[in-house]
GUKEDREN-765414 format. One record per residue (C-alpha): x, y, z; residue in one letter. Coordinates in steps of 0.1 Angstrom, whole numbers, plus 5000, padded with zeros to 4 digits. Each point is the difference from the previous one (the first is absolute). Layout:
BEGIN
XYZA/...
***
This chain:
BEGIN
127131488443X/502549775023X/499649634991X/501049705017X/500449684985X/499149665019X/501249664993X/497949815024X/501449705017X/498249694999X/500649665022X/502949904977X/501850325000X/499850064964X/498750314983X/496049994996X/499350014963X/496550124983X/498249764980X/497050184984X/498049924973X/497550144977X/499150365006X/502950025025X/502649904977X/501050365001X/502249925031X/503449874992X/500749655013X/502950135016X/498850335013X/500050035038X/498050225019X/500550385001X/498350255020X/500050395000X/499950215030X/496149985001X/499649634996X/500349705024X/501049694985X/501349645008X/499149645001X/497549775014X/500949675014X/498049755021X/500949665013X/499149874965X/502550244984X/499150314977X/496550095002X/498650104965X/496650164994X/499650155036X/499250345009X/502550265019X/498150265016X/501350335014X/498050225021X/500550335020X/498050235020X/502850274999X/498050194971X/497050215002X/498049704992X/500649635003X/502049884971X/500849664987X/502049834970X/499649664989X/502149804976X/500449644988X/503249785003X/501449864967X/500949674993X/502950005022X/498350165029X/501550354993X/498150305005X/500350384996X/497550245014X/500550334980X/499250365003X/499550035039X/499750315015X/502650095030X/498549845027X/500649705026X/498349684988X/499149665014X/500549764973X/498949624999X/498949724980X/496649834991X/499249754977X/497949664993X/501449715021X/501750265025X/498850185029X/501350375003X/503650055011X/501150245027X/500250354990X/503550144995X/500350375007X/502250184971X/500450314978X/500250064963X/503549934985X/500749685017X/500249644993X/497749785020X/500049635000X/496849855013X/499349675016X/496649864986X/498049795027X/498449654985X/496749975015X/499849725024X/496749844986X/497650034972X/497650215024X/502450255009X/500950064963X/496450014990X/499350315021X/501950214973X/497849864970X/498050244982X/496250015010X/498749824968X/502049695009X/497949985033X/497050124984X/500249714974X/499349755027X/496550125003X/497749714990X/497150174979X/496849834992X/500649784968X/498050024968X/497449755011X/498950245027X/498250224974X/497850144995X/499550075037X/496849865020X/499850295025X/500550025036X/497949705008X/501749794974X/503950014994X/500450365013X/500950164965X/497550264989X/497649864973X/501050304975X/503649855000X/499649794969X/503849914996X/503449955019X/501350294979X/497250245010X/500749925037X/503950064996X/499550344987X/498450105032X/502649835022X/502850184980X/499550304976X/496750135014X/500149945038X/502749935025X/502950054977X/499250344987X/500950135037X/502749795013X/502149684995X/498649685012X/502749745012X/502350255018X/500849925035X/497050225012X/497449804982X/501449664998X/499950015038X/497350085026X/501550275021X/499649945037X/499050355007X/496949924982X/498849805031X/499349665008X/497249794980X/499249635001X/500649934963X/502150164971X/496450054981X/499050225032X/503150214998X/499750074962X/496450095007X/501250265024X/503150114983X/498450144969X/498150245022X/503150175009X/500750374993X/498350264979X/500249764970X/497949745020X/497150074981X/501649964965X/501249675012X/496749905010X/498450084967X/502949804981X/499449715022X/496450014991X/500549994964X/502349715005X/497349815024X/501450005035X/498849655007X/502349884975X/502850265001X/500550035036X/500949615006X/502350034970X/501950285017X/500249835032X/501149684984X/502950194983X/501150145033X/499649675019X/502349834974X/502750265003X/499850015038X/500449614999X/503350034979X/499049994966X/502450224976X/499750154965X/501949924970X/503550154999X/500650314980X/503050044975X/502850235008X/500450294975X/501749884970X/501750154971X/499150394994X/497949985032X/503350015017X/500850354985X/497250185018X/500850285024X/497150115023X/500150305019X/497450095027X/498750315020X/497550035028X/497250224995X/496550075013X/499349895036X/499149665017X/496250065000X/499850104962X/500149754969X/501150124965X/498349884968X/502450144977X/502750244989X/500950214970X/503850124989X/499750124966X/497550064969X/499049684986X/500450164966X/503550165007X/502149815026X/502950254999X/497450245016X/500650085038X/503549864998X/501449945036X/496950175012X/497649905029X/497949695000X/496150065009X/497649745016X/496449955003X/498949895034X/496549914991X/497549965031X/502850025025X/501150375005X/499350354981X/503550054988X/502349914971X/503249855014X/503050164981X/503649854996X/503050204990X/502249694991X/503050204996X/500250135036X/497949705014X/497650275014X/496349955003X/497050254999X/496250025001X/497750214977X/496650045017X/497149944978X/496950195010X/496449964990X/497650254987X/497149905023X/500249955037X/497449744998X/501949784979X/500049655013X/502949875019X/501549645006X/500150115035X/496449915000X/500749644992X/500149875036X/501649655005X/497549745004X/502049855024X/503650065016X/503149974979X/503049775012X/502350304991X/497950345010X/497349865022X/496850214999X/501850294982X/498850124966X/503450064987X/498850134962X/498750364998X/499950104966X/497550234984X/501850034966X/500449654994X/502850064974X/500349684979X/502450064970X/502750284993X/501250094964X/502750264990X/499250224969X/502450184979X/500650285021X/500849785030X/496750075018X/498349725020X/496549914989X/498149765023X/496649825002X/498750175032X/496850045020X/499150355003X/496150015011X/497349765007X/498849784975X/496950204987X/501050154967X/499750394992X/496950094979X/502050034966X/500749644999X/496449875004X/496849984980X/498950334988X/503550154998X/501050154965X/503649835006X/500649804968X/501249725019X/496950025024X/497550034973X/500949664985X/501049835032X/498950175034X/502049885031X/498550045035X/502949925020X/503849955001X/502049875028X/503350164991X/501350304979X/503150174992X/502850215014X/503450134988X/503150095021X/502450254985X/503649965016X/500950364987X/497150175018X/499749755027X/496050034994X/497449734998X/497250074974X/496949795004X/497849934968X/496349895003X/499249714978X/496749844990X/501649674994X/501649795024X/503749985002X/502249695010X/503250004976X/501050254975X/502550044972X/501250284974X/499249954962X/502950144978X/497750234982X/500150404998X/497850055030X/501749745022X/496549855007X/500149825033X/497849684996X/498649835033X/498649685010X/497049995026X/501549695019X/497049764988X/497050205004X/498150304984X/499749874965X/501850294987X/503650084988X/501150385007X/502650224989X/501650375007X/501450214972X/502850145023X/500950244973X/496850175001X/499849975038X/503350195004X/498750274976X/496850045015X/499749835033X/496749914991X/499449645014X/496749954982X/501050114966X/503449805003X/498349675008X/498249744980X/498649625004X/498449734978X/498049715006X/501649664986X/498149954967X/500649694977X/499450044962X/497749705000X/498250114967X/503650024984X/499450304979X/503450175015X/498650285018X/498150065032X/496249994998X/497149995027X/500649705022X/497949765021X/500949975036X/501949695014X/497049835012X/498350044966X/499949754972X/502250084969X/498450224973X/501749964966X/499350374991X/501650125032X/503349985022X/500249865035X/501250135031X/501949775026X/499750045038X/503950015003X/502750235012X/503750044999X/502149875029X/503550034985X/500450264972X/502650054972X/500550194969X/501449844968X/503050174987X/499149894965X/496650124996X/499150195030X/497149775006X/499049955039X/500449655016X/498349895035X/499649695016X/496649865012X/500049835034X/498249695007X/499749664985X/501249934973X/500650364997X/501150174970X/502350304984X/498150284981X/501250214973X/498450354999X/500550224966X/499150355011X/499150144967X/499850364990X/497350065026X/500949765029X/496650055019X/498149934969X/502249804977X/502149775024X/499849644990X/501049715022X/500949634992X/500249755028X/502549705000X/499049725027X/502849795014X/499749674982X/498349775025X/498449684989X/500050114968X/500449704974X/501750224973X/502850115026X/503249835003X/500650145034X/497650085030X/500350275027X/497850235019X/499650315021X/502350294991X/500950295022X/502850254990X/501250064962X/502350204978X/500550034965X/503649944983X/501250234972X/498549754973X/496750045014X/499749675017X/498249985032X/501649845033X/497949915028X/500449775031X/497249755004X/498649805032X/501049644983X/503550105009X/501350134965X/501350324984X/497850024969X/500450184969X/497250114976X/501450094962X/496750144983X/501949954966X/499749645004X/496250004998X/498549794973X/496450115002X/498050334996X/500950225032X/496650175000X/496549894991X/497449765016X/502949715008X/502350225014X/499049975036X/503049875020X/501249644990X/500450094964X/503850034998X/501549735021X/503149964976X/501050375013X/501049865034X/503249865012X/500549885034X/503549975019X/500049825033X/500950205031X/503049865021X/499149805032X/498349685006X/496149934994X/497449975026X/499049665016X/496949864981X/500850224969X/500949784970X/499750294971X/503350174988X/500750305023X/501550125031X/498950065036X/501450374992X/497250275003X/501850304981X/498250345007X/501450204971X/502650024971X/502150254983X/501749994966X/503650164999X/499650174967X/503250195002X/502449735015X/500550175034X/500949685016X/502549854976X/498349694988X/498950174966X/497250234990X/496549894999X/500549775030X/496649905018X/500549985038X/497449865024X/499850055038X/500949675015X/497850075032X/500549665013X/503549954988X/501450325019X/501250104966X/499650194969X/499549754969X/501550094967X/499049824969X/502749934973X/497049934973X/502449844974X/500749705025X/496950025022X/502350005030X/499650265030X/503050185018X/498850005037X/501450335018X/499549865033X/499850235031X/501449785028X/499850265029X/497850085016X/498049724992X/496450074985X/501050234971X/496450064983X/500150264973X/496850164981X/502050194974X/503250094988X/501850244974X/503350054987X/502250324997X/503350094983X/501950235021X/503150034980X/499749834962X/504150025002X/500649795030X/499149664990X/498149785026X/500750255026X/498050284985X/496849824997X/497649735017X/496449925011X/498250165030X/497549825021X/498650005035X/498749765028X/496650054990X/498249755025X/497250105022X/501649825029X/503650155004X/499849855033X/499649644985X/503550064985X/503349885014X/500550185035X/496350045007X/498250305015X/502350324995X/501149884966X/499250274974X/499849994963X/503250054979X/501050134967X/501949784978X/502450074970X/500949674979X/503050054980X/501649724976X/503849984998X/501949834972X/501449755026X/499749945036X/503550165009X/499350354980X/500350305019X/
***
């Protein structure tokens, strides 16, 4: 490959030298910028001199789908955009304290020095800040307003006993579970919404907008509209009057080594939930292969990206019963500022979560029929699982797409499905969560299904039963609303939201939504429908024996040591290590708050909300994932949270408790609901591996660019230094 070497001039005319430290020390102090024929490099200068820690963005529409590459400048303002397909690019600079520079047209193999533009005032600079910084300006009810006194009192529902309980609805289990709060689309009242006498009236109207209007109304009802609507109105009023958020830091240290590649996929009316690139158990599977997405309630296809050719495609997802409900039936309560009266979502399949198996097939949680279960699921059936715990309905089932045959197979399950994950056992058992309802955990023996195609015999499910009599086996149990019986066990009325399998002992872990919420360990035993036993560990909330306090988990994963990692609404990434528990793990006292010592909380990056004095962040992370095989380059077993307000992925360095913020500056509004890591070439160093994610917001039209903006696939790679190519 032809290389060019740049000795960039600075104002005094001397050679610009590197001054990297820490993890960037691989760059020699006297090494100048060198580029190859597929790179663009140069130096970024402003009126203040070299600009360190700012982003250089290259974008093109010449490829089959829109493509962008993003890097960060080093201490001396130098950059290298590596591995660019042949095309015409526009290149510009974005950074905190700046406004976007004018794009420069260029092609790979060229040196392009860029002139950064210092922001003319703090307001102009703040337009580029991530959503969390604006959201942190929200002035929430203080602790003294709880418990609530109802609509005729302080407007907070009487069942809201604490500020934490209220915050979990504001964040993890309501608004933030669908889209950002604090991006330009929500921190301002759009003029297209109409004219209103007050901001309170405007907010009352805006939550009716579009097909999600009823969801927003229900969420607001839980918060108490009499208190919540004036709070949101005060927030947007203060912003309109000129109040500004805290200033975010520029990328530092290893954060400057990140290379982000983006491809457009799907369409402007579709939103993504998440994507899959490889087998979670074997990250070398599907090397350089297609990326598959799940479009949830928006459309009935899987978006597909070929990252090598920058080509997108679609896999249509059918249903078994034409009477299967569709999101097209959800009519907007009021018109949308973006789409008017149009119902833009039209999905029957409601595909939520994809996963690849050891053969490269794509398994998805997918609705194939109306909710009424077949007879083999119900009371009176001879199915072993139904005999013990009959199920009347399920909202979503399973499907599988085989890229070799191009066929989609639909699988009728009695249990509801939401997330799914493969165990490492001989049967390649596919475990599922139900999303918070149903009270059962289900699985599919995929080996048996491949051999027999018998969907009834290949599936099973179990209730969640605690060993409260402490005899080490599952016995008859009392129901959740019945008192303890010292001779019996007890069923808990809970269901998994996130789900993961421990590589240490094969136990299944799940999160239980709500307040304070919990993680549950399920030991399947030799005959899971009859032998499975659960253990429940609540988040340490108002526990006098706890050194840390937090609440309300959502996603989770398990590392290779069996430690569980979950993101929680108090603004933390939390770990739970069962090995640290001092007391009995079963028996009459093992009902949730019996192992506070197992929990460790790491405060997520970003400022805290106004009115909240407890430790934590305004961040409301949706999910997390453990990089068990070092596919990014920060080390094996690295937990990474989705930074849904930070426009980022947040990688924790457990030894230091510090986060590496993998921020996505363009387009603003990056909001992920999942990720995975793949190794395409184990001999290619950083260039042969990386993390994959997608814009997972339900409102892609809220992102930078507005209506017409589509979801994007992202590839995160970590170089040894900011100039490596």
